[in-house]
N, C-alpha and C positions, 0 to 999 in steps of 0.2 A: 281123040276126037277134037274137031275144031268146029266152032259155031260162031256165026256172025250176029251181032245185036246192034240195034239202032240206039243212039243217044243224041238227045238235043242238048247242045252245049252253047251257051251264049246265043241262042236263037238259030244255031246252025246244026244241021243233022250230020252226025258222024256214024260211020260203020266201024265197029270194033270187033276184032277177033278174040274169042275167049277159048283158051285151051285147058284151063283148070279152074275149079271152083271149090271153095271151102267155106265152112262156118267156123268162127272162133268163139268158143264158149267161155264163160266165166271171166269176162273182161272188166269187171267192176274195178274202179280206181281205188276204192277203199277196200283193202284186202281183208280187213276184219269183217266188214259187212258181207263180202263175197263168201268168206268161209262160213259165216252164220247162215247165209242163204243155202249153201251146200248142205249144211247140217239139217236145215228145215226140209229140203228136198229129200234127204236120206230118210227122214222120219215118215215120209209118205211113199217110200219104196223106190225112189229114183237113185241109182247107184252114184257114188262119189266119183269124180273124175280122177284120172291117173295123175294129172298135173294141172296147175292153174297158171295161165290160161290153158285151154285145151283146144286142139285143132282137129276138126272133123272134115274129111274130104266128102264132097257131095257130087252127084252126077251133073255133068254139063247139060245133059238133056232135061234136067229138072228146072233149069232157068227159064222163066216165062216173063212176058211183059204184056200188060193190058189184055189179059184173057182170063176166063174162069179157071179156077183151080179145082180139080177133081180129087176127091178123097174117098177113103173107105172107112166107115165108122163115124160115130158122133163126137168123139173126143179128140179132135184136132183143132189147133188154134195157132194164130199168127203172133208175131212179135215185131214191132217196128225196129229196124236195125240200121246202123250206119253201114253203108256198102261202099267199099273201096274197089275201084276198077283201075288196073294198071294197063297202060297201052303197050305199044311196041317196045318202049324203053322205060326204065324206072322213073325218068323225069316226067313222064306223061301219066298223071294220076287224076282220076275223077272221083267225085264223092256224090253219092245219091242215097236214096232210102229204099229198103227192101224188107221182106218179111221172112224170117226163119220159121216158116210154117212147120209144125211138128205134131206127130201123133203122140199125144200125151199118155195113152194107154200103153203103147209099145215102149215109150220112154222108160217105164218102170223095169223093163227087161233089158233093153239095149239102146242106149242113147243115140249111137251113130245110125243104127237102123231106123230109129224113129224120125231122124232127119232125112234119111235117104228115101223113105217111102213117100214123102210129100214134096211137091214142087216148090220152088223158091221164087216168088214174084219179086221183081224190082222195077223201079220207075224208069220211064223212057227219057226223063230229063235228068241232067246232072250238072254239077258245078266243077270247075277246075279247082283242084286242091289249092293252088296258089292264091285263088280269090277268097278263100275262107280261112286259111291256116292261121292268119294273124289274129283272128277272133274265134278260134275253134271252140273254146269252152262256152261261148255264148250261143252256139247253135242249139236248137231244141228239137227233140223227137216227141211226137205224140201219135196216138192211135185211137180209133173207135171201132167197136164191133156193132153189127146190125143184129139186134136180138129182139125177138117178139115184136117186130114191126117198127122198131125205133133204134136210132143210133145211141150207143152207150159209150161214155168215155172209158178208155181202157188203160192208157199210159199218157204221161206228160211230165217231161223233165228236161233240163239242160244236159248236153252230152258231157259235161264236166263230171258226170257220174261214171263215165266210161274211160278206159285208158286213153291217153292222148295218142294222136297219130304216130308220133315218134316212137312211143313204146310199142305200139302194135307192129310197126315196121321192124323194130329191133328184134321183137319176138320171132317174126317170120324169117328174118335173116339168120337167127340162131337155129331155127328149124331147117335151114338151108332150102327154103322154098323159092323156086324160080318165080319172080314177081311179074315180069312182062307177060301180057295177055292172060292175066289171072283176075278173078273176082273173089272178094272176101266179104262175107256177112260178118261184121266186126264188133257186134255188141249191141245190147239193148238197155233200156232204162226200166226201172221197176214197174210192175203191174200195180194198178190202183187197188184192186180188190180180187186178186187171185184169177185163176184161169176161168174163162167163159167161152162158150162155144156158140158162135153165131153163124149167119149165112152170108155175111159180107164182112170185109175188113178194109178199113181206111187208115192209111199211114201218111203222116205229114212231117216233112223236114223243113224247119223254119230258120232263116237267116235274118235276125232282127236288125243287123247292121245294114245290109243291102235291101232290107224289106222285100225279101223274096221267099218263095215257098216251092217245095217239090211235093206234089200230092199224087198218090196212087191208090186206087181202089180195085179190089178184086172180089169176085163172087166165089163162094165156097160151096161146091156141089157134091153132095154125098151120093155116090153112084149106087149105093145099096138101096136108095129110095126108088130106083127104077124097077125093082122086083115087083 
């Protein structure tokens, strides 16, 4: 399958073809904290991954921009993630923010399916990798959820908590993944206070050096409420 997506880069709109999509899980830079997190998840019934990091293919049809996300059930939630988008060649790389929205109830049974059943929103604005790579660890991810009529802070941290770009790319090369025309949801920062389930999700990627932000907001519509 091939799908076209719009990206605004340096104020110019580009059309990029996407032929494959993945989520990369367990990309914490501190391996001890990552393993501790895996053990914590195991205690609440979420299976341990086969390897760390872990690659999960997702549907190209799940990729959405600037539109509501439809879910089934009340226990789905987003996570603000670094999103890497590779163009027609490996030297053309863009960075933006997206959400690995996941069914937390299904996650206890099958992590890959829990990701597959939920669409994956990502922002329509992006930065060229070359414009941020020299201050990568200073970039910041944050998110908020809309809960009971108000926005609640959900995540906030520098992406130094996540594997650097070079390590992510090395991992993908080791997995023999074709990078051109691919998109990767490449890791998140810790939640402030555990999973919460709201009706909107806001994610922000901040570049303090260039004083720039990428912001994306999406609604979460539970279609079971239509009954």
